[in-house]
Biotite code that builds the C-alpha atoms (Angstrom):
import biotite.structure as struc

atoms = struc.array([
    struc.Atom([11.959, -20.903, 9.756], chain_id="A", res_id=1, res_name="MET", atom_name="CA", element="C"),
    struc.Atom([9.528, -18.522, 11.381], chain_id="A", res_id=2, res_name="ALA", atom_name="CA", element="C"),
    struc.Atom([6.760, -16.948, 9.325], chain_id="A", res_id=3, res_name="ASN", atom_name="CA", element="C"),
    struc.Atom([4.035, -14.518, 10.430], chain_id="A", res_id=4, res_name="PRO", atom_name="CA", element="C"),
    struc.Atom([0.869, -16.084, 11.737], chain_id="A", res_id=5, res_name="ALA", atom_name="CA", element="C"),
    struc.Atom([-1.753, -16.654, 9.026], chain_id="A", res_id=6, res_name="PRO", atom_name="CA", element="C"),
    struc.Atom([-3.943, -13.620, 8.390], chain_id="A", res_id=7, res_name="ALA", atom_name="CA", element="C"),
    struc.Atom([-7.115, -15.459, 9.331], chain_id="A", res_id=8, res_name="ASP", atom_name="CA", element="C"),
    struc.Atom([-5.753, -15.958, 12.861], chain_id="A", res_id=9, res_name="THR", atom_name="CA", element="C"),
    struc.Atom([-5.195, -12.202, 13.424], chain_id="A", res_id=10, res_name="ILE", atom_name="CA", element="C"),
    struc.Atom([-8.470, -10.333, 13.720], chain_id="A", res_id=11, res_name="ALA", atom_name="CA", element="C"),
    struc.Atom([-8.302, -6.558, 13.408], chain_id="A", res_id=12, res_name="LEU", atom_name="CA", element="C"),
    struc.Atom([-10.229, -4.169, 15.615], chain_id="A", res_id=13, res_name="LYS", atom_name="CA", element="C"),
    struc.Atom([-13.224, -2.611, 13.857], chain_id="A", res_id=14, res_name="PRO", atom_name="CA", element="C"),
    struc.Atom([-11.679, 0.869, 13.911], chain_id="A", res_id=15, res_name="ASP", atom_name="CA", element="C"),
    struc.Atom([-8.194, -0.122, 12.691], chain_id="A", res_id=16, res_name="THR", atom_name="CA", element="C"),
    struc.Atom([-8.665, 0.371, 8.960], chain_id="A", res_id=17, res_name="LEU", atom_name="CA", element="C"),
    struc.Atom([-10.648, 3.633, 9.336], chain_id="A", res_id=18, res_name="PRO", atom_name="CA", element="C"),
    struc.Atom([-7.930, 4.979, 11.644], chain_id="A", res_id=19, res_name="ARG", atom_name="CA", element="C"),
    struc.Atom([-5.208, 4.014, 9.196], chain_id="A", res_id=20, res_name="LEU", atom_name="CA", element="C"),
    struc.Atom([-7.169, 5.661, 6.389], chain_id="A", res_id=21, res_name="ALA", atom_name="CA", element="C"),
    struc.Atom([-6.749, 8.936, 8.298], chain_id="A", res_id=22, res_name="ALA", atom_name="CA", element="C"),
    struc.Atom([-2.985, 8.446, 8.720], chain_id="A", res_id=23, res_name="ALA", atom_name="CA", element="C"),
    struc.Atom([-0.197, 9.395, 6.324], chain_id="A", res_id=24, res_name="SER", atom_name="CA", element="C"),
    struc.Atom([2.421, 6.983, 5.046], chain_id="A", res_id=25, res_name="THR", atom_name="CA", element="C"),
    struc.Atom([5.042, 9.277, 6.612], chain_id="A", res_id=26, res_name="ALA", atom_name="CA", element="C"),
    struc.Atom([3.485, 8.790, 10.045], chain_id="A", res_id=27, res_name="THR", atom_name="CA", element="C"),
    struc.Atom([3.277, 5.032, 9.588], chain_id="A", res_id=28, res_name="VAL", atom_name="CA", element="C"),
    struc.Atom([6.875, 4.884, 8.344], chain_id="A", res_id=29, res_name="ALA", atom_name="CA", element="C"),
    struc.Atom([8.057, 6.543, 11.559], chain_id="A", res_id=30, res_name="THR", atom_name="CA", element="C"),
    struc.Atom([5.942, 4.303, 13.780], chain_id="A", res_id=31, res_name="LEU", atom_name="CA", element="C"),
    struc.Atom([7.258, 1.172, 12.048], chain_id="A", res_id=32, res_name="LEU", atom_name="CA", element="C"),
    struc.Atom([10.830, 2.487, 12.260], chain_id="A", res_id=33, res_name="PHE", atom_name="CA", element="C"),
    struc.Atom([10.424, 2.813, 16.036], chain_id="A", res_id=34, res_name="LYS", atom_name="CA", element="C"),
    struc.Atom([9.536, -0.879, 16.105], chain_id="A", res_id=35, res_name="ARG", atom_name="CA", element="C"),
    struc.Atom([12.569, -1.909, 14.063], chain_id="A", res_id=36, res_name="GLY", atom_name="CA", element="C"),
    struc.Atom([10.850, -2.205, 10.670], chain_id="A", res_id=37, res_name="TYR", atom_name="CA", element="C"),
    struc.Atom([13.222, -0.244, 8.435], chain_id="A", res_id=38, res_name="HIS", atom_name="CA", element="C"),
    struc.Atom([12.170, -1.778, 5.099], chain_id="A", res_id=39, res_name="ASN", atom_name="CA", element="C"),
    struc.Atom([8.409, -1.340, 4.856], chain_id="A", res_id=40, res_name="ALA", atom_name="CA", element="C"),
    struc.Atom([8.185, 1.291, 2.101], chain_id="A", res_id=41, res_name="TYR", atom_name="CA", element="C"),
    struc.Atom([7.616, -0.145, -1.380], chain_id="A", res_id=42, res_name="ILE", atom_name="CA", element="C"),
    struc.Atom([10.357, 1.333, -3.534], chain_id="A", res_id=43, res_name="GLN", atom_name="CA", element="C"),
    struc.Atom([9.784, 2.712, -7.019], chain_id="A", res_id=44, res_name="GLY", atom_name="CA", element="C"),
    struc.Atom([5.993, 2.804, -6.815], chain_id="A", res_id=45, res_name="VAL", atom_name="CA", element="C"),
    struc.Atom([3.887, 5.952, -7.156], chain_id="A", res_id=46, res_name="ARG", atom_name="CA", element="C"),
    struc.Atom([0.198, 6.774, -7.672], chain_id="A", res_id=47, res_name="PRO", atom_name="CA", element="C"),
    struc.Atom([-0.727, 6.339, -11.316], chain_id="A", res_id=48, res_name="LEU", atom_name="CA", element="C"),
    struc.Atom([-2.830, 9.498, -11.027], chain_id="A", res_id=49, res_name="ALA", atom_name="CA", element="C"),
    struc.Atom([-2.883, 12.144, -8.280], chain_id="A", res_id=50, res_name="PRO", atom_name="CA", element="C"),
    struc.Atom([-5.863, 13.194, -6.230], chain_id="A", res_id=51, res_name="GLY", atom_name="CA", element="C"),
    struc.Atom([-7.135, 9.769, -5.198], chain_id="A", res_id=52, res_name="LYS", atom_name="CA", element="C"),
    struc.Atom([-8.272, 8.993, -1.645], chain_id="A", res_id=53, res_name="PRO", atom_name="CA", element="C"),
    struc.Atom([-5.858, 7.131, 0.590], chain_id="A", res_id=54, res_name="ARG", atom_name="CA", element="C"),
    struc.Atom([-5.708, 3.433, -0.077], chain_id="A", res_id=55, res_name="MET", atom_name="CA", element="C"),
    struc.Atom([-5.944, 1.023, 2.834], chain_id="A", res_id=56, res_name="VAL", atom_name="CA", element="C"),
    struc.Atom([-6.716, -2.675, 2.917], chain_id="A", res_id=57, res_name="GLY", atom_name="CA", element="C"),
    struc.Atom([-5.312, -6.189, 3.399], chain_id="A", res_id=58, res_name="PRO", atom_name="CA", element="C"),
    struc.Atom([-2.922, -7.575, 0.804], chain_id="A", res_id=59, res_name="ALA", atom_name="CA", element="C"),
    struc.Atom([-4.061, -10.141, -1.748], chain_id="A", res_id=60, res_name="TYR", atom_name="CA", element="C"),
    struc.Atom([-0.905, -11.270, -3.494], chain_id="A", res_id=61, res_name="THR", atom_name="CA", element="C"),
    struc.Atom([0.029, -12.287, -7.036], chain_id="A", res_id=62, res_name="LEU", atom_name="CA", element="C"),
    struc.Atom([3.552, -13.333, -8.051], chain_id="A", res_id=63, res_name="ARG", atom_name="CA", element="C"),
    struc.Atom([5.109, -13.225, -11.496], chain_id="A", res_id=64, res_name="TYR", atom_name="CA", element="C"),
    struc.Atom([8.315, -14.912, -12.664], chain_id="A", res_id=65, res_name="ILE", atom_name="CA", element="C"),
    struc.Atom([10.096, -14.295, -16.006], chain_id="A", res_id=66, res_name="PRO", atom_name="CA", element="C"),
    struc.Atom([8.357, -15.595, -19.115], chain_id="A", res_id=67, res_name="THR", atom_name="CA", element="C"),
    struc.Atom([9.378, -18.309, -21.575], chain_id="A", res_id=68, res_name="ARG", atom_name="CA", element="C"),
    struc.Atom([8.068, -18.834, -25.105], chain_id="A", res_id=69, res_name="PRO", atom_name="CA", element="C"),
    struc.Atom([6.551, -22.196, -24.212], chain_id="A", res_id=70, res_name="ASP", atom_name="CA", element="C"),
    struc.Atom([4.635, -20.871, -21.182], chain_id="A", res_id=71, res_name="THR", atom_name="CA", element="C"),
    struc.Atom([3.448, -17.453, -22.348], chain_id="A", res_id=72, res_name="ASP", atom_name="CA", element="C"),
    struc.Atom([2.030, -17.382, -25.869], chain_id="A", res_id=73, res_name="PRO", atom_name="CA", element="C"),
    struc.Atom([-0.797, -14.912, -26.440], chain_id="A", res_id=74, res_name="LEU", atom_name="CA", element="C"),
    struc.Atom([-3.226, -17.817, -26.165], chain_id="A", res_id=75, res_name="THR", atom_name="CA", element="C"),
    struc.Atom([-2.322, -18.172, -22.474], chain_id="A", res_id=76, res_name="ALA", atom_name="CA", element="C"),
    struc.Atom([-5.100, -15.715, -21.627], chain_id="A", res_id=77, res_name="PHE", atom_name="CA", element="C"),
    struc.Atom([-7.636, -18.228, -22.955], chain_id="A", res_id=78, res_name="ARG", atom_name="CA", element="C"),
    struc.Atom([-6.846, -20.550, -20.056], chain_id="A", res_id=79, res_name="GLU", atom_name="CA", element="C"),
    struc.Atom([-9.640, -20.274, -17.448], chain_id="A", res_id=80, res_name="PRO", atom_name="CA", element="C"),
    struc.Atom([-7.167, -20.847, -14.620], chain_id="A", res_id=81, res_name="ASP", atom_name="CA", element="C"),
    struc.Atom([-4.675, -18.166, -15.720], chain_id="A", res_id=82, res_name="HIS", atom_name="CA", element="C"),
    struc.Atom([-3.476, -16.821, -12.329], chain_id="A", res_id=83, res_name="PRO", atom_name="CA", element="C"),
    struc.Atom([-3.660, -13.150, -13.328], chain_id="A", res_id=84, res_name="GLN", atom_name="CA", element="C"),
    struc.Atom([-7.307, -13.500, -14.385], chain_id="A", res_id=85, res_name="ARG", atom_name="CA", element="C"),
    struc.Atom([-8.143, -15.650, -11.371], chain_id="A", res_id=86, res_name="VAL", atom_name="CA", element="C"),
    struc.Atom([-6.595, -13.061, -9.045], chain_id="A", res_id=87, res_name="ALA", atom_name="CA", element="C"),
    struc.Atom([-8.773, -10.337, -10.554], chain_id="A", res_id=88, res_name="VAL", atom_name="CA", element="C"),
    struc.Atom([-11.894, -12.456, -10.092], chain_id="A", res_id=89, res_name="GLU", atom_name="CA", element="C"),
    struc.Atom([-11.065, -13.673, -6.581], chain_id="A", res_id=90, res_name="GLU", atom_name="CA", element="C"),
    struc.Atom([-9.478, -10.638, -4.906], chain_id="A", res_id=91, res_name="CYS", atom_name="CA", element="C"),
    struc.Atom([-11.886, -9.952, -2.014], chain_id="A", res_id=92, res_name="PRO", atom_name="CA", element="C"),
    struc.Atom([-13.803, -6.709, -1.780], chain_id="A", res_id=93, res_name="ALA", atom_name="CA", element="C"),
    struc.Atom([-11.854, -4.260, 0.355], chain_id="A", res_id=94, res_name="GLY", atom_name="CA", element="C"),
    struc.Atom([-8.517, -5.946, -0.363], chain_id="A", res_id=95, res_name="ALA", atom_name="CA", element="C"),
    struc.Atom([-5.501, -4.564, -2.223], chain_id="A", res_id=96, res_name="VAL", atom_name="CA", element="C"),
    struc.Atom([-4.145, -6.624, -5.114], chain_id="A", res_id=97, res_name="LEU", atom_name="CA", element="C"),
    struc.Atom([-0.349, -6.557, -4.707], chain_id="A", res_id=98, res_name="VAL", atom_name="CA", element="C"),
    struc.Atom([1.738, -7.803, -7.628], chain_id="A", res_id=99, res_name="MET", atom_name="CA", element="C"),
    struc.Atom([5.354, -8.943, -7.527], chain_id="A", res_id=100, res_name="ASP", atom_name="CA", element="C"),
    struc.Atom([6.948, -8.150, -10.894], chain_id="A", res_id=101, res_name="CYS", atom_name="CA", element="C"),
    struc.Atom([10.535, -8.342, -9.675], chain_id="A", res_id=102, res_name="ARG", atom_name="CA", element="C"),
    struc.Atom([10.707, -4.514, -10.027], chain_id="A", res_id=103, res_name="GLN", atom_name="CA", element="C"),
    struc.Atom([10.637, -4.924, -13.814], chain_id="A", res_id=104, res_name="ASP", atom_name="CA", element="C"),
    struc.Atom([8.429, -2.246, -15.361], chain_id="A", res_id=105, res_name="ALA", atom_name="CA", element="C"),
    struc.Atom([9.401, -2.947, -18.969], chain_id="A", res_id=106, res_name="THR", atom_name="CA", element="C"),
    struc.Atom([6.052, -4.736, -19.373], chain_id="A", res_id=107, res_name="ALA", atom_name="CA", element="C"),
    struc.Atom([2.608, -4.279, -17.865], chain_id="A", res_id=108, res_name="ALA", atom_name="CA", element="C"),
    struc.Atom([1.305, -6.297, -14.950], chain_id="A", res_id=109, res_name="SER", atom_name="CA", element="C"),
    struc.Atom([-2.314, -5.363, -15.769], chain_id="A", res_id=110, res_name="ALA", atom_name="CA", element="C"),
    struc.Atom([-4.316, -2.873, -17.795], chain_id="A", res_id=111, res_name="GLY", atom_name="CA", element="C"),
    struc.Atom([-7.413, -0.739, -17.516], chain_id="A", res_id=112, res_name="SER", atom_name="CA", element="C"),
    struc.Atom([-9.900, -3.528, -18.331], chain_id="A", res_id=113, res_name="ILE", atom_name="CA", element="C"),
    struc.Atom([-8.704, -5.808, -15.534], chain_id="A", res_id=114, res_name="LEU", atom_name="CA", element="C"),
    struc.Atom([-8.338, -2.887, -13.142], chain_id="A", res_id=115, res_name="LEU", atom_name="CA", element="C"),
    struc.Atom([-11.856, -1.712, -13.953], chain_id="A", res_id=116, res_name="THR", atom_name="CA", element="C"),
    struc.Atom([-13.077, -5.206, -13.125], chain_id="A", res_id=117, res_name="ARG", atom_name="CA", element="C"),
    struc.Atom([-11.287, -4.993, -9.778], chain_id="A", res_id=118, res_name="LEU", atom_name="CA", element="C"),
    struc.Atom([-12.948, -1.662, -9.052], chain_id="A", res_id=119, res_name="GLN", atom_name="CA", element="C"),
    struc.Atom([-16.369, -3.067, -9.937], chain_id="A", res_id=120, res_name="VAL", atom_name="CA", element="C"),
    struc.Atom([-15.725, -5.970, -7.579], chain_id="A", res_id=121, res_name="ARG", atom_name="CA", element="C"),
    struc.Atom([-14.911, -3.572, -4.736], chain_id="A", res_id=122, res_name="GLY", atom_name="CA", element="C"),
    struc.Atom([-11.126, -3.849, -4.429], chain_id="A", res_id=123, res_name="ALA", atom_name="CA", element="C"),
    struc.Atom([-9.521, -1.157, -2.291], chain_id="A", res_id=124, res_name="ALA", atom_name="CA", element="C"),
    struc.Atom([-6.616, -0.639, -4.694], chain_id="A", res_id=125, res_name="GLY", atom_name="CA", element="C"),
    struc.Atom([-3.757, -2.106, -6.685], chain_id="A", res_id=126, res_name="VAL", atom_name="CA", element="C"),
    struc.Atom([0.004, -2.039, -6.096], chain_id="A", res_id=127, res_name="VAL", atom_name="CA", element="C"),
    struc.Atom([2.495, -3.280, -8.682], chain_id="A", res_id=128, res_name="SER", atom_name="CA", element="C"),
    struc.Atom([6.251, -2.873, -8.867], chain_id="A", res_id=129, res_name="ASP", atom_name="CA", element="C"),
    struc.Atom([5.872, -3.441, -12.612], chain_id="A", res_id=130, res_name="GLY", atom_name="CA", element="C"),
    struc.Atom([4.144, -1.384, -15.264], chain_id="A", res_id=131, res_name="GLY", atom_name="CA", element="C"),
    struc.Atom([0.499, -0.656, -16.041], chain_id="A", res_id=132, res_name="ILE", atom_name="CA", element="C"),
    struc.Atom([-0.837, -0.458, -19.605], chain_id="A", res_id=133, res_name="ARG", atom_name="CA", element="C"),
    struc.Atom([-3.758, 1.699, -20.737], chain_id="A", res_id=134, res_name="ASP", atom_name="CA", element="C"),
    struc.Atom([-2.502, 4.001, -18.024], chain_id="A", res_id=135, res_name="ALA", atom_name="CA", element="C"),
    struc.Atom([-4.840, 6.899, -18.802], chain_id="A", res_id=136, res_name="ALA", atom_name="CA", element="C"),
    struc.Atom([-7.891, 4.691, -18.333], chain_id="A", res_id=137, res_name="GLY", atom_name="CA", element="C"),
    struc.Atom([-6.429, 3.031, -15.245], chain_id="A", res_id=138, res_name="ALA", atom_name="CA", element="C"),
    struc.Atom([-5.559, 6.400, -13.754], chain_id="A", res_id=139, res_name="GLY", atom_name="CA", element="C"),
    struc.Atom([-9.112, 7.644, -14.317], chain_id="A", res_id=140, res_name="ALA", atom_name="CA", element="C"),
    struc.Atom([-10.553, 4.965, -12.033], chain_id="A", res_id=141, res_name="LEU", atom_name="CA", element="C"),
    struc.Atom([-11.831, 5.927, -8.593], chain_id="A", res_id=142, res_name="ASP", atom_name="CA", element="C"),
    struc.Atom([-9.782, 3.034, -7.177], chain_id="A", res_id=143, res_name="MET", atom_name="CA", element="C"),
    struc.Atom([-6.170, 4.011, -6.355], chain_id="A", res_id=144, res_name="PRO", atom_name="CA", element="C"),
    struc.Atom([-3.538, 2.343, -8.533], chain_id="A", res_id=145, res_name="VAL", atom_name="CA", element="C"),
    struc.Atom([0.153, 2.419, -7.587], chain_id="A", res_id=146, res_name="PHE", atom_name="CA", element="C"),
    struc.Atom([2.761, 1.244, -10.072], chain_id="A", res_id=147, res_name="ALA", atom_name="CA", element="C"),
    struc.Atom([6.302, 1.851, -11.253], chain_id="A", res_id=148, res_name="ALA", atom_name="CA", element="C"),
    struc.Atom([5.227, 3.534, -14.503], chain_id="A", res_id=149, res_name="LYS", atom_name="CA", element="C"),
    struc.Atom([3.017, 3.226, -17.567], chain_id="A", res_id=150, res_name="PRO", atom_name="CA", element="C"),
    struc.Atom([4.164, 0.375, -19.807], chain_id="A", res_id=151, res_name="SER", atom_name="CA", element="C"),
    struc.Atom([2.500, -0.653, -23.074], chain_id="A", res_id=152, res_name="ALA", atom_name="CA", element="C"),
    struc.Atom([3.793, -4.243, -23.608], chain_id="A", res_id=153, res_name="PRO", atom_name="CA", element="C"),
    struc.Atom([1.499, -7.010, -22.401], chain_id="A", res_id=154, res_name="THR", atom_name="CA", element="C"),
    struc.Atom([2.588, -8.855, -19.267], chain_id="A", res_id=155, res_name="ASN", atom_name="CA", element="C"),
    struc.Atom([3.186, -11.990, -21.375], chain_id="A", res_id=156, res_name="LEU", atom_name="CA", element="C"),
    struc.Atom([6.336, -10.416, -22.824], chain_id="A", res_id=157, res_name="THR", atom_name="CA", element="C"),
    struc.Atom([8.080, -10.383, -19.425], chain_id="A", res_id=158, res_name="LYS", atom_name="CA", element="C"),
    struc.Atom([5.834, -11.681, -16.624], chain_id="A", res_id=159, res_name="HIS", atom_name="CA", element="C"),
    struc.Atom([4.544, -15.217, -16.094], chain_id="A", res_id=160, res_name="HIS", atom_name="CA", element="C"),
    struc.Atom([1.856, -15.327, -13.384], chain_id="A", res_id=161, res_name="ALA", atom_name="CA", element="C"),
    struc.Atom([2.382, -18.279, -11.059], chain_id="A", res_id=162, res_name="VAL", atom_name="CA", element="C"),
    struc.Atom([1.213, -17.833, -7.460], chain_id="A", res_id=163, res_name="ASP", atom_name="CA", element="C"),
    struc.Atom([-1.789, -16.323, -5.697], chain_id="A", res_id=164, res_name="ILE", atom_name="CA", element="C"),
    struc.Atom([-2.067, -15.817, -1.951], chain_id="A", res_id=165, res_name="GLY", atom_name="CA", element="C"),
    struc.Atom([1.561, -16.539, -1.051], chain_id="A", res_id=166, res_name="LEU", atom_name="CA", element="C"),
    struc.Atom([4.302, -14.290, 0.397], chain_id="A", res_id=167, res_name="PRO", atom_name="CA", element="C"),
    struc.Atom([5.845, -12.053, -2.248], chain_id="A", res_id=168, res_name="ILE", atom_name="CA", element="C"),
    struc.Atom([8.325, -9.223, -2.638], chain_id="A", res_id=169, res_name="ALA", atom_name="CA", element="C"),
    struc.Atom([6.990, -5.935, -4.003], chain_id="A", res_id=170, res_name="CYS", atom_name="CA", element="C"),
    struc.Atom([9.367, -3.037, -4.487], chain_id="A", res_id=171, res_name="GLY", atom_name="CA", element="C"),
    struc.Atom([11.945, -4.801, -2.326], chain_id="A", res_id=172, res_name="GLY", atom_name="CA", element="C"),
    struc.Atom([9.555, -5.309, 0.610], chain_id="A", res_id=173, res_name="VAL", atom_name="CA", element="C"),
    struc.Atom([8.206, -8.576, 1.963], chain_id="A", res_id=174, res_name="ALA", atom_name="CA", element="C"),
    struc.Atom([4.416, -8.699, 1.678], chain_id="A", res_id=175, res_name="VAL", atom_name="CA", element="C"),
    struc.Atom([2.495, -11.494, 3.366], chain_id="A", res_id=176, res_name="TYR", atom_name="CA", element="C"),
    struc.Atom([-1.160, -12.131, 2.550], chain_id="A", res_id=177, res_name="PRO", atom_name="CA", element="C"),
    struc.Atom([-3.287, -10.088, 4.935], chain_id="A", res_id=178, res_name="GLY", atom_name="CA", element="C"),
    struc.Atom([-0.624, -7.470, 5.690], chain_id="A", res_id=179, res_name="ASP", atom_name="CA", element="C"),
    struc.Atom([-2.150, -4.009, 5.584], chain_id="A", res_id=180, res_name="ILE", atom_name="CA", element="C"),
    struc.Atom([-1.241, -1.742, 2.670], chain_id="A", res_id=181, res_name="LEU", atom_name="CA", element="C"),
    struc.Atom([-1.479, 2.011, 3.126], chain_id="A", res_id=182, res_name="LEU", atom_name="CA", element="C"),
    struc.Atom([-0.999, 4.270, 0.117], chain_id="A", res_id=183, res_name="GLY", atom_name="CA", element="C"),
    struc.Atom([-1.033, 8.025, -0.411], chain_id="A", res_id=184, res_name="ASP", atom_name="CA", element="C"),
    struc.Atom([0.743, 10.616, -2.551], chain_id="A", res_id=185, res_name="GLU", atom_name="CA", element="C"),
    struc.Atom([4.086, 9.640, -0.943], chain_id="A", res_id=186, res_name="ASP", atom_name="CA", element="C"),
    struc.Atom([3.809, 5.973, -1.928], chain_id="A", res_id=187, res_name="GLY", atom_name="CA", element="C"),
    struc.Atom([2.891, 2.725, -0.178], chain_id="A", res_id=188, res_name="VAL", atom_name="CA", element="C"),
    struc.Atom([3.727, 1.300, 3.244], chain_id="A", res_id=189, res_name="MET", atom_name="CA", element="C"),
    struc.Atom([3.364, -2.356, 4.248], chain_id="A", res_id=190, res_name="VAL", atom_name="CA", element="C"),
    struc.Atom([2.128, -2.794, 7.817], chain_id="A", res_id=191, res_name="ILE", atom_name="CA", element="C"),
    struc.Atom([2.620, -6.297, 9.246], chain_id="A", res_id=192, res_name="PRO", atom_name="CA", element="C"),
    struc.Atom([-0.852, -7.465, 10.156], chain_id="A", res_id=193, res_name="ARG", atom_name="CA", element="C"),
    struc.Atom([0.009, -8.257, 13.768], chain_id="A", res_id=194, res_name="HIS", atom_name="CA", element="C"),
    struc.Atom([1.052, -4.605, 14.275], chain_id="A", res_id=195, res_name="LEU", atom_name="CA", element="C"),
    struc.Atom([-1.882, -2.983, 12.496], chain_id="A", res_id=196, res_name="ALA", atom_name="CA", element="C"),
    struc.Atom([-4.036, -2.342, 15.583], chain_id="A", res_id=197, res_name="ASP", atom_name="CA", element="C"),
    struc.Atom([-1.293, -0.610, 17.559], chain_id="A", res_id=198, res_name="GLU", atom_name="CA", element="C"),
    struc.Atom([0.026, 1.322, 14.552], chain_id="A", res_id=199, res_name="ILE", atom_name="CA", element="C"),
    struc.Atom([-3.506, 2.586, 13.907], chain_id="A", res_id=200, res_name="ALA", atom_name="CA", element="C"),
    struc.Atom([-3.950, 3.659, 17.542], chain_id="A", res_id=201, res_name="ALA", atom_name="CA", element="C"),
    struc.Atom([-0.560, 5.379, 17.705], chain_id="A", res_id=202, res_name="ASP", atom_name="CA", element="C"),
    struc.Atom([-1.012, 7.096, 14.350], chain_id="A", res_id=203, res_name="SER", atom_name="CA", element="C"),
    struc.Atom([-4.026, 9.061, 15.560], chain_id="A", res_id=204, res_name="ALA", atom_name="CA", element="C"),
    struc.Atom([-2.045, 10.556, 18.458], chain_id="A", res_id=205, res_name="GLU", atom_name="CA", element="C"),
    struc.Atom([1.002, 11.225, 16.285], chain_id="A", res_id=206, res_name="MET", atom_name="CA", element="C"),
    struc.Atom([-1.041, 12.957, 13.580], chain_id="A", res_id=207, res_name="GLU", atom_name="CA", element="C"),
    struc.Atom([-2.708, 15.135, 16.225], chain_id="A", res_id=208, res_name="LEU", atom_name="CA", element="C"),
    struc.Atom([0.632, 16.165, 17.705], chain_id="A", res_id=209, res_name="PHE", atom_name="CA", element="C"),
    struc.Atom([1.995, 16.993, 14.269], chain_id="A", res_id=210, res_name="GLU", atom_name="CA", element="C"),
    struc.Atom([-1.043, 19.194, 13.587], chain_id="A", res_id=211, res_name="ASP", atom_name="CA", element="C"),
    struc.Atom([-0.099, 21.106, 16.741], chain_id="A", res_id=212, res_name="PHE", atom_name="CA", element="C"),
    struc.Atom([3.562, 21.295, 15.681], chain_id="A", res_id=213, res_name="VAL", atom_name="CA", element="C"),
    struc.Atom([2.647, 22.655, 12.270], chain_id="A", res_id=214, res_name="LEU", atom_name="CA", element="C"),
    struc.Atom([0.545, 25.398, 13.858], chain_id="A", res_id=215, res_name="GLU", atom_name="CA", element="C"),
    struc.Atom([3.454, 26.243, 16.163], chain_id="A", res_id=216, res_name="GLU", atom_name="CA", element="C"),
    struc.Atom([5.891, 26.441, 13.247], chain_id="A", res_id=217, res_name="VAL", atom_name="CA", element="C"),
    struc.Atom([3.530, 28.681, 11.290], chain_id="A", res_id=218, res_name="LYS", atom_name="CA", element="C"),
    struc.Atom([3.430, 31.125, 14.184], chain_id="A", res_id=219, res_name="ARG", atom_name="CA", element="C"),
    struc.Atom([7.228, 31.278, 14.314], chain_id="A", res_id=220, res_name="GLY", atom_name="CA", element="C"),
    struc.Atom([8.226, 28.731, 16.977], chain_id="A", res_id=221, res_name="VAL", atom_name="CA", element="C"),
    struc.Atom([11.709, 27.165, 16.323], chain_id="A", res_id=222, res_name="PRO", atom_name="CA", element="C"),
    struc.Atom([11.753, 23.421, 15.758], chain_id="A", res_id=223, res_name="VAL", atom_name="CA", element="C"),
    struc.Atom([14.487, 22.775, 18.353], chain_id="A", res_id=224, res_name="ILE", atom_name="CA", element="C"),
    struc.Atom([12.694, 21.745, 21.514], chain_id="A", res_id=225, res_name="GLY", atom_name="CA", element="C"),
    struc.Atom([9.413, 21.528, 19.618], chain_id="A", res_id=226, res_name="LEU", atom_name="CA", element="C"),
    struc.Atom([9.933, 18.588, 17.283], chain_id="A", res_id=227, res_name="TYR", atom_name="CA", element="C"),
    struc.Atom([10.739, 16.328, 19.049], chain_id="A", res_id=228, res_name="PRO", atom_name="CA", element="C"),
    struc.Atom([9.224, 17.938, 22.168], chain_id="A", res_id=229, res_name="PRO", atom_name="CA", element="C"),
    struc.Atom([12.349, 18.090, 24.341], chain_id="A", res_id=230, res_name="THR", atom_name="CA", element="C"),
    struc.Atom([11.348, 21.453, 25.819], chain_id="A", res_id=231, res_name="ASP", atom_name="CA", element="C"),
    struc.Atom([8.923, 20.829, 28.765], chain_id="A", res_id=232, res_name="PRO", atom_name="CA", element="C"),
    struc.Atom([6.948, 23.905, 27.739], chain_id="A", res_id=233, res_name="GLU", atom_name="CA", element="C"),
    struc.Atom([6.117, 22.209, 24.456], chain_id="A", res_id=234, res_name="THR", atom_name="CA", element="C"),
    struc.Atom([4.259, 19.462, 26.277], chain_id="A", res_id=235, res_name="GLU", atom_name="CA", element="C"),
    struc.Atom([2.400, 22.050, 28.356], chain_id="A", res_id=236, res_name="ASP", atom_name="CA", element="C"),
    struc.Atom([1.336, 23.993, 25.271], chain_id="A", res_id=237, res_name="ARG", atom_name="CA", element="C"),
    struc.Atom([0.306, 20.781, 23.523], chain_id="A", res_id=238, res_name="TYR", atom_name="CA", element="C"),
    struc.Atom([-1.888, 19.709, 26.432], chain_id="A", res_id=239, res_name="ARG", atom_name="CA", element="C"),
    struc.Atom([-3.538, 23.123, 26.492], chain_id="A", res_id=240, res_name="ALA", atom_name="CA", element="C"),
    struc.Atom([-3.979, 23.077, 22.706], chain_id="A", res_id=241, res_name="TRP", atom_name="CA", element="C"),
    struc.Atom([-5.498, 19.619, 22.808], chain_id="A", res_id=242, res_name="ARG", atom_name="CA", element="C"),
    struc.Atom([-7.848, 20.531, 25.671], chain_id="A", res_id=243, res_name="ALA", atom_name="CA", element="C"),
    struc.Atom([-9.252, 23.321, 23.526], chain_id="A", res_id=244, res_name="GLN", atom_name="CA", element="C"),
    struc.Atom([-10.034, 20.835, 20.776], chain_id="A", res_id=245, res_name="ARG", atom_name="CA", element="C"),
    struc.Atom([-11.762, 18.267, 23.018], chain_id="A", res_id=246, res_name="ASP", atom_name="CA", element="C"),
])
């Protein structure tokens, strides 16, 4: 069975992440759709608090399975190798901790103390298809946090942490370690790592064209023939508009 190449075999261009940080998830969704990736948007996940900068970084994955009384007493957190705690302490700076909670937000996947630790360690963000406890404190962090909803119960009531650094599902989307996560006010997109360079390059051109289209719409131009640019005059006006900006 084919799997993506390991992340450490796919080097990204130096400008890829900065370019993606300037792109919207809507733009990336369209560019992935053109390449046949129709299920790259993490469902049911929203920013815990508005007004954060865009989140972009490689995925560092943590998987939960359902709990059992014998595996998840409250004393489980005393174990030095508890995968949730280990993930917080080993998630690389600049990476996004992505948690697979089976889309069950009836319990938390983390809280403000662990998320604060991730921010201190330089993580780029957190994505969970489960809940987040201490949501007010977590939402006040500078680091973007995306989750299904606030949820007070500890993760031990529903979620047993088992795997770090393996492929997971988050919000119904396959996430492989090293895939690039992009998050904004619209949600989170998963960019397969091997496509990240070309998606980043294409996003800059697409965002520029859409800036032009928005200006055209504001001055009263109809969208038919403009978006998409099926009218040859649209391309001429775009070239002239772009030349003025160069």
